[in-house]
C-alpha positions as CSV (number, residue, x, y, z in Angstrom):
1,M,88.0,59.2,42.6
2,T,89.1,62.6,43.9
3,V,92.6,64.0,43.3
4,T,93.4,63.6,47.0
5,A,92.3,60.0,47.1
6,F,94.2,59.2,43.9
7,A,97.4,60.8,45.4
8,A,97.0,58.9,48.6
9,Q,96.5,55.6,46.8
10,T,99.6,56.2,44.6
11,E,101.7,57.1,47.6
12,A,100.7,53.9,49.4
13,R,101.8,51.8,46.4
14,F,105.0,53.8,46.0
15,A,105.7,53.3,49.8
16,L,105.8,49.6,49.4
17,A,108.0,49.7,46.4
18,R,110.4,52.2,48.0
19,Q,111.6,49.5,50.4
20,V,113.4,47.9,47.4
21,A,114.0,51.3,45.7
22,D,115.8,52.5,48.8
23,A,118.2,49.5,48.6
24,V,118.9,50.6,45.0
25,L,119.3,54.2,46.0
26,F,121.8,53.5,48.7
27,E,123.5,50.4,47.3
28,G,127.3,51.0,47.8
29,Y,126.7,54.3,49.6
30,V,129.2,53.3,52.3
31,L,130.6,49.8,52.5
32,Y,132.1,47.7,55.3
33,P,134.3,48.6,57.2
34,Y,132.3,51.9,56.9
35,R,135.3,54.1,57.1
36,A,136.1,56.9,54.6
37,S,139.8,55.7,54.7
38,A,138.9,52.2,53.4
39,A,139.9,51.7,49.7
40,K,136.4,50.5,48.7
41,N,134.9,53.8,50.0
42,R,137.2,56.0,48.0
43,L,135.6,55.1,44.6
44,R,132.0,56.1,45.3
45,W,128.7,55.8,43.5
46,Q,129.0,52.8,41.2
47,F,125.4,52.5,40.1
48,G,123.1,54.8,38.1
49,V,125.4,57.8,37.9
50,L,124.2,60.3,35.3
51,V,127.1,62.7,34.7
52,P,127.2,66.1,33.0
53,P,127.0,65.8,29.2
54,E,130.3,67.7,28.6
55,W,132.2,65.4,31.0
56,G,130.4,62.2,30.0
57,A,131.6,62.7,26.4
58,D,135.1,61.8,27.4
59,C,134.4,58.9,29.7
60,E,132.5,55.6,29.9
61,E,129.7,56.9,32.1
62,H,126.5,58.2,30.8
63,D,124.4,61.4,31.0
64,F,121.0,59.6,30.5
65,Q,118.9,56.5,31.2
66,H,116.4,55.2,28.6
67,T,113.5,53.0,29.7
68,E,111.0,51.2,27.5
69,C,108.3,48.9,28.6
70,L,104.8,47.9,27.5
71,M,101.6,48.8,29.3
72,E,97.8,48.2,28.9
73,P,96.2,51.3,30.3
74,K,92.4,51.4,30.8
75,A,90.4,54.4,29.5
76,G,91.2,57.6,31.3
77,A,94.2,56.1,33.1
78,T,96.9,58.3,34.7
79,L,100.6,57.6,34.9
80,S,102.4,58.7,38.1
81,V,106.2,58.8,37.9
82,E,108.7,59.4,40.7
83,L,112.3,60.0,39.7
84,R,114.6,59.3,42.7
85,F,118.4,60.0,43.0
86,L,121.1,61.1,45.4
87,R,122.7,64.5,45.2
88,A,126.4,64.5,46.3
89,R,126.9,66.9,49.2
90,R,130.6,67.7,49.7
91,R,131.5,68.0,53.3
92,T,134.7,69.6,54.6
93,V,136.0,69.7,58.2
94,Q,137.2,72.9,59.9
95,R,138.9,73.5,63.3
96,I,138.2,76.7,65.2
97,R,141.1,79.0,65.8
98,P,141.7,81.0,69.0
99,D,140.7,84.2,67.2
100,G,137.3,82.6,66.2
101,G,138.2,81.9,62.6
102,F,138.4,78.4,61.0
103,D,141.0,76.3,59.3
104,T,140.2,73.4,57.0
105,V,141.8,70.2,58.3
106,P,142.0,66.6,57.2
107,E,140.3,65.4,60.4
108,L,138.9,66.5,63.7
109,R,139.2,64.0,66.5
110,L,136.5,63.9,69.2
111,D,135.9,61.4,72.1
112,D,133.3,59.4,70.2
113,R,134.2,60.0,66.5
114,V,136.8,61.2,64.0
115,L,135.3,63.6,61.5
116,V,136.8,63.6,58.0
117,P,135.9,65.1,54.6
118,W,133.3,63.0,52.9
119,D,130.6,63.2,50.1
120,E,127.2,62.7,51.7
121,G,124.2,61.8,49.7
122,A,121.0,63.9,49.9
123,E,117.9,62.2,48.5
124,E,116.0,64.0,45.8
125,R,112.7,63.3,44.1
126,V,111.0,64.7,41.0
127,E,107.3,63.8,40.6
128,V,105.4,63.8,37.3
129,V,101.7,63.0,37.0
130,A,100.1,62.9,33.5
131,A,97.2,61.4,31.7
132,V,98.2,58.5,29.5
133,D,96.6,60.2,26.5
134,E,98.9,63.2,27.1
135,L,101.9,60.9,26.5
136,L,100.9,60.1,22.9
137,G,102.7,62.0,20.2
138,D,105.4,64.3,21.5
139,G,104.7,63.3,25.1
140,V,105.6,65.3,28.2
141,T,108.9,66.9,29.2
142,V,109.5,68.0,32.8
143,P,112.7,69.9,33.4
144,F,114.0,70.4,37.0
145,T,116.8,72.3,38.7
146,R,118.3,72.1,42.2
147,P,120.2,75.3,43.1
148,A,123.6,75.4,44.7
149,L,123.5,75.4,48.5
150,E,126.0,75.9,51.3
151,E,125.5,75.4,55.0
152,D,127.6,74.8,58.1
153,E,127.1,72.8,61.3
154,P,128.9,73.6,64.5
155,V,130.9,70.8,66.1
156,L,130.9,70.6,69.9
157,D,133.1,68.5,72.2
158,A,131.8,66.4,75.1
159,T,131.5,69.5,77.3
160,G,129.6,71.5,74.8
161,R,132.5,73.7,73.8
162,P,132.7,74.6,70.0
163,V,135.8,73.0,68.5
164,G,135.1,73.3,64.8
165,R,132.4,73.0,62.1
166,L,131.3,71.0,59.1
167,V,130.8,72.9,55.9
168,R,128.5,71.2,53.3
169,R,128.1,72.4,49.8
170,C,125.9,71.2,47.0
171,E,126.5,72.3,43.4
172,E,123.7,73.2,41.0
173,I,122.3,70.3,39.1
174,S,119.7,70.2,36.4
175,G,117.9,67.5,34.4
176,A,114.8,66.5,32.6
177,V,112.3,63.7,32.6
178,R,110.8,62.9,29.2
179,L,107.7,60.6,28.9
180,S,106.1,59.5,25.7
181,A,103.9,56.6,24.5
182,R,103.1,54.9,21.2
183,E,100.2,52.6,20.5
184,L,101.3,49.2,19.0
185,D,99.5,47.4,16.2
186,G,97.6,44.3,17.4
187,P,94.3,43.0,18.8
188,Y,94.8,44.6,22.2
189,R,95.3,48.2,23.2
190,T,99.0,48.1,24.1
191,L,101.3,51.1,24.4
192,R,105.1,51.2,24.4
193,L,106.0,53.6,27.2
194,T,109.3,55.5,26.9
195,A,110.8,57.2,29.9
196,V,114.1,59.1,29.6
197,V,116.0,60.8,32.4
198,E,118.8,63.2,31.4
199,N,121.4,65.2,33.2
200,T,121.2,68.6,31.4
201,S,123.9,70.4,33.5
202,T,126.1,72.8,31.6
203,W,129.0,72.2,33.9
204,T,132.4,71.5,32.2
205,P,135.7,70.6,33.8
206,P,137.8,73.6,34.7
207,Q,139.9,75.0,31.9
208,G,143.3,73.3,31.7
209,R,142.4,70.3,33.8
210,S,141.7,66.8,32.5
211,A,138.2,65.4,33.1
212,D,138.0,64.3,36.8
213,R,135.3,62.1,38.1
214,D,135.6,63.5,41.6
215,A,134.9,67.0,40.3
216,A,132.0,65.8,38.2
217,L,130.1,64.0,40.9
218,P,128.6,67.0,42.6
219,H,127.0,67.9,39.3
220,S,125.7,64.3,38.7
221,L,122.5,62.4,39.5
222,V,123.5,59.4,41.6
223,A,121.8,56.0,41.9
224,T,119.1,57.3,39.5
225,H,115.9,55.2,39.1
226,L,112.2,55.5,38.4
227,L,109.0,54.4,40.0
228,M,106.0,54.4,37.6
229,A,102.4,53.5,38.5
230,L,99.2,53.3,36.4
231,S,95.9,54.4,38.1
232,A,94.1,51.8,36.0
233,G,95.6,49.1,33.8
234,S,98.7,47.1,34.0
235,F,102.3,46.8,32.7
236,L,103.7,43.7,31.0
237,S,106.6,41.8,32.5
238,M,109.8,42.2,30.5
239,T,111.1,38.7,31.5
240,D,107.8,36.7,31.4
241,P,105.4,38.4,29.0
242,P,102.4,36.7,27.4
243,E,103.2,34.9,24.2
244,W,101.5,37.5,22.0
245,A,103.7,40.3,23.4
246,K,107.1,38.6,23.2
247,G,108.0,40.1,19.9
248,A,107.2,43.6,21.0
249,I,109.0,43.1,24.3
250,A,112.1,42.0,22.4
251,T,112.2,45.3,20.5
252,C,112.1,47.5,23.7
253,R,115.3,49.5,24.2
254,N,116.6,49.8,27.8
255,L,119.8,51.7,28.2
256,H,121.6,51.9,31.5
257,T,118.5,50.7,33.4
258,W,116.1,47.8,33.5
259,P,112.3,47.9,34.3
260,V,110.7,45.2,36.5
261,L,107.2,44.7,38.0
262,A,107.3,46.0,41.6
263,G,105.0,46.1,44.6
264,E,102.9,43.2,45.7
265,P,103.2,39.9,43.9
266,G,100.2,39.3,41.7
267,R,99.8,43.0,40.8
268,A,101.2,44.6,37.6
269,D,100.3,48.3,37.9
270,L,103.8,49.4,39.2
271,V,107.2,49.3,37.6
272,L,110.7,50.0,39.1
273,S,113.3,50.9,36.5
274,S,116.6,50.4,38.1
275,P,120.3,50.6,37.2
276,I,120.7,47.3,39.0
277,I,119.1,44.3,37.2
278,L,116.4,42.8,39.4
279,E,113.7,40.2,39.1
280,D,110.0,41.0,39.0
281,H,108.5,41.9,42.4
282,P,111.8,42.1,44.3
283,A,111.5,42.3,48.0
284,I,113.7,43.0,51.0
285,A,114.2,39.9,53.2
286,P,111.9,40.1,56.3
287,E,114.8,38.9,58.4
288,S,117.0,41.9,57.4
289,P,117.5,44.0,60.6
290,G,118.1,47.4,58.8
291,A,120.0,49.1,56.0
292,L,123.6,48.0,55.7
293,Y,124.1,49.8,52.4
294,D,125.3,46.7,50.6
295,A,122.2,44.7,49.6
296,T,124.3,42.5,47.4
297,E,126.1,41.2,50.4
298,I,125.0,38.8,53.2
299,D,123.5,40.6,56.3
300,E,124.9,38.0,58.7
301,I,128.5,38.4,57.6
302,L,128.2,42.2,57.6
303,A,126.7,42.3,61.0
304,L,129.3,40.0,62.5
305,R,132.2,41.8,60.9
306,T,130.9,45.2,61.9
307,A,130.5,44.1,65.5
308,A,134.1,42.9,65.5
309,L,135.6,46.3,64.5
310,T,138.0,47.8,67.0
311,D,136.8,50.8,69.0
312,E,139.1,53.1,67.0
313,E,137.7,51.8,63.7
314,K,134.1,52.4,65.0
315,R,135.1,56.0,66.0
316,E,136.2,56.6,62.4
317,A,133.1,55.0,61.0
318,R,130.9,57.1,63.2
319,G,132.6,60.2,62.0
320,T,132.4,59.2,58.3
321,D,128.7,59.5,57.9
322,E,125.5,59.4,60.0
323,R,124.3,56.4,58.1
324,A,127.6,54.6,58.9
325,A,127.2,55.5,62.5
326,A,123.7,53.9,62.5
327,V,125.1,50.7,61.1
328,I,127.7,50.6,63.9
329,D,125.0,51.1,66.5
330,L,122.8,48.5,64.9
331,A,125.6,45.9,64.9
332,D,126.5,46.7,68.5
333,S,122.9,46.5,69.8
334,M,121.6,43.6,67.7
335,P,119.9,40.9,70.0
336,A,121.1,37.3,69.6
337,E,117.7,36.1,68.3
338,V,117.8,38.7,65.5
339,L,121.3,37.7,64.5
340,E,120.2,34.0,64.6
341,R,117.5,34.7,62.1
342,L,120.1,36.0,59.6
343,H,121.7,32.6,59.4
344,G,119.5,31.5,56.6
345,A,115.9,30.9,55.3
346,V,114.4,28.7,52.6
347,R,111.5,30.2,50.7
348,S,111.4,28.2,47.5
349,L,110.9,24.5,48.4
350,R,109.0,22.6,45.8
351,E,108.6,19.0,44.6
352,V,111.2,18.2,41.9
353,T,111.2,14.4,42.0
354,A,109.5,12.3,39.4
355,P,109.1,8.5,38.9
356,P,111.7,7.1,36.6
357,S,110.6,6.3,33.1
358,A,110.3,2.7,32.2
359,A,111.8,3.6,28.9
360,G,115.1,4.4,30.6
361,P,117.7,6.8,29.0
362,A,116.0,6.8,25.6
363,A,113.2,8.8,27.2
364,G,115.5,11.6,28.3
365,G,118.1,10.0,30.5
366,F,118.1,8.7,34.1
367,P,117.1,10.9,37.0
368,D,119.9,11.8,39.4
369,E,119.6,11.6,43.2
370,Y,117.4,14.8,43.2
371,G,115.0,13.4,40.6
372,V,116.3,15.8,37.9
373,R,116.5,14.1,34.6
374,R,119.9,14.2,33.0
375,P,120.6,13.5,29.3
376,D,122.5,10.3,28.5
377,T,125.0,12.2,26.4
378,P,127.2,14.8,28.1
379,W,127.1,18.4,26.8
380,W,130.9,18.6,27.3
381,D,133.6,16.0,26.5
382,P,136.5,16.1,29.1
383,A,138.8,14.7,26.4
384,S,138.5,18.0,24.6
385,E,140.7,19.6,27.3
386,A,143.7,17.5,26.2
387,G,145.0,20.2,24.0
388,F,145.1,22.9,26.6
389,D,147.7,23.7,29.3
390,P,147.0,26.8,31.4
391,Q,150.6,27.0,32.7
392,H,152.1,27.1,29.1
393,D,149.3,28.4,26.9
394,R,149.7,32.0,25.6
395,V,147.5,34.6,24.2
396,V,148.4,37.7,22.0
397,V,147.3,41.1,23.4
398,D,148.3,44.3,21.6
399,G,150.8,42.3,19.5
400,R,152.5,40.8,22.5
401,S,152.4,37.2,23.7
402,L,151.2,36.8,27.3
403,G,151.4,33.7,29.5
404,A,152.1,32.6,33.0
405,G,154.7,35.0,34.5
406,S,153.8,38.0,32.2
407,R,153.1,41.3,33.8
408,V,150.0,43.3,32.8
409,L,148.2,46.5,33.7
410,L,144.5,45.9,34.6
411,R,141.9,47.8,32.7
412,P,138.5,46.4,33.8
413,G,135.8,46.9,31.1
414,L,132.8,48.8,32.4
415,R,130.3,47.0,30.1
416,R,130.6,43.7,31.9
417,T,132.9,44.1,35.0
418,D,132.0,43.4,38.6
419,A,131.9,46.7,40.5
420,Q,134.6,45.4,42.8
421,D,137.0,45.0,39.8
422,L,136.9,48.8,39.3
423,F,139.0,49.2,42.4
424,L,141.8,47.5,40.5
425,Q,141.8,50.0,37.6
426,G,145.4,50.8,36.7
427,R,147.0,48.2,39.1
428,S,149.8,46.0,37.9
429,A,149.3,42.2,38.1
430,Q,151.1,38.9,37.2
431,V,149.5,36.4,34.9
432,E,149.3,33.0,36.6
433,A,147.5,31.0,33.9
434,V,145.8,31.3,30.5
435,L,142.4,29.5,30.6
436,H,139.9,28.5,27.9
437,D,136.2,28.0,28.6
438,V,133.9,25.6,26.8
439,D,132.4,28.5,24.7
440,G,135.9,29.3,23.2
441,G,136.5,32.3,25.4
442,V,140.0,33.1,26.8
443,H,140.5,34.3,30.4
444,L,143.7,35.4,32.3
445,A,144.1,34.3,35.9
446,V,146.1,37.0,37.7
447,T,147.4,38.0,41.1
448,V,147.7,41.7,41.9
449,E,151.2,42.9,42.6
450,G,151.6,44.2,46.1
451,D,148.8,41.9,47.4
452,P,150.2,40.5,50.7
453,G,148.0,37.4,50.2
454,A,149.3,36.6,46.7
455,D,151.2,33.5,47.9
456,I,148.2,32.1,49.6
457,R,146.1,32.7,46.5
458,R,148.6,30.8,44.4
459,E,148.6,27.9,46.8
460,Q,144.8,27.7,46.9
461,G,144.3,28.6,43.2
462,R,142.1,31.6,44.1
463,F,142.8,34.1,41.3
464,L,141.2,37.1,39.8
465,Y,140.1,36.7,36.2
466,F,140.1,39.2,33.3
467,Q,139.6,38.9,29.6
468,P,142.4,39.8,27.2
469,D,140.8,43.2,26.2
470,E,140.8,44.1,29.9
471,V,144.6,44.1,30.3
472,T,147.5,46.0,28.8
473,P,151.0,44.3,28.6
474,L,153.6,46.1,30.6
475,E,156.7,47.1,28.6
476,D,159.1,45.5,31.1
477,D,157.5,42.1,30.6
478,A,160.1,39.6,29.3
């Protein structure tokens, strides 16, 4: 196969996988209601952020990703790797003065949009192609740098008259991709592939200032992930490996990322290593009408809510980002038959019924109404709850006893917290109940102070839940 033919074949395989990779790249890029002023759009870039090493040393974010997986390359195989990430491009808004100069302003109002400062995301790629044999031993290291850039774009009103400009600046970023492989002992030629992506920027926070995430983002790799393809051979699934490989799979170290088989189902020559945990061969739903930048949400709900925004809200969304403007236009122009397809689809129907056993419960319990066999002894005894009372139970945190009515400061833990909980970092809340789960864990049900819907949440029992090490007692708690 010629070099040109190999490159074309690899590009075709990557193109299919990029449909999912793009969802990873832009997950959370801009969220409903797609306005810069919305609270959820003020804490940006939750996934796959590789920060400068000097700044990452003082925070709970990381300056590297480490991927390990197993592969069975054929003789003479080549590994093609594509590193993909977003580069934060800081945009400021300026209004033109009568003398032709410019003043930086918090917003610039036009007939169809309201332009505001915003961090845009510019897609970046780093490509590495190496023979598998080159990866043995010390492997291959590919450093890369993207220089600082600044550009401006004139802003015209409806008549074509200049009224201002947008100034975009990218800071210099640098990093490295490190690839290596080691052959494992055993009857088959199996290699452990290690792929490390590092942010090697020398940027440090300005002297005299505390570490600031907003200042570090322009020097960070955002939504970082890898696509890796073998020209000949296959990768092994990390979640469903053959029996002989399970021990070796269990020893693979994956830090801040997770590799899955990608591309067409039935093939195993392509891997996507993502900061969001996915299943093998993930795919975008064919009913999805376009990118809504929140692939963890439901397209139907997002489309309906977006179409229901007021004209003023849509103006602000259109001025926030070109991608947000595209979402507004998509929701406004979506045909009824396309929206109807978003209502739901079933793809996994299968026969689950089985004839009941003549042996009855001794053979594994009676089947329920769905034909699923249930054990005749329950895994949980309701009587065990008798000793617990959520309204009066208490738990000791930092030497203080907390229970219903206590006030706490929320400190969501990054190692297990839902991304939405991060918006509550530093907010004060009231404990509504202390709950115990069947595994012996303790959870605090809370309502956030200042939440206008707190009374409704109490009536409906719809609380937020945090573990004791995710809260700090407030000193004025009685």
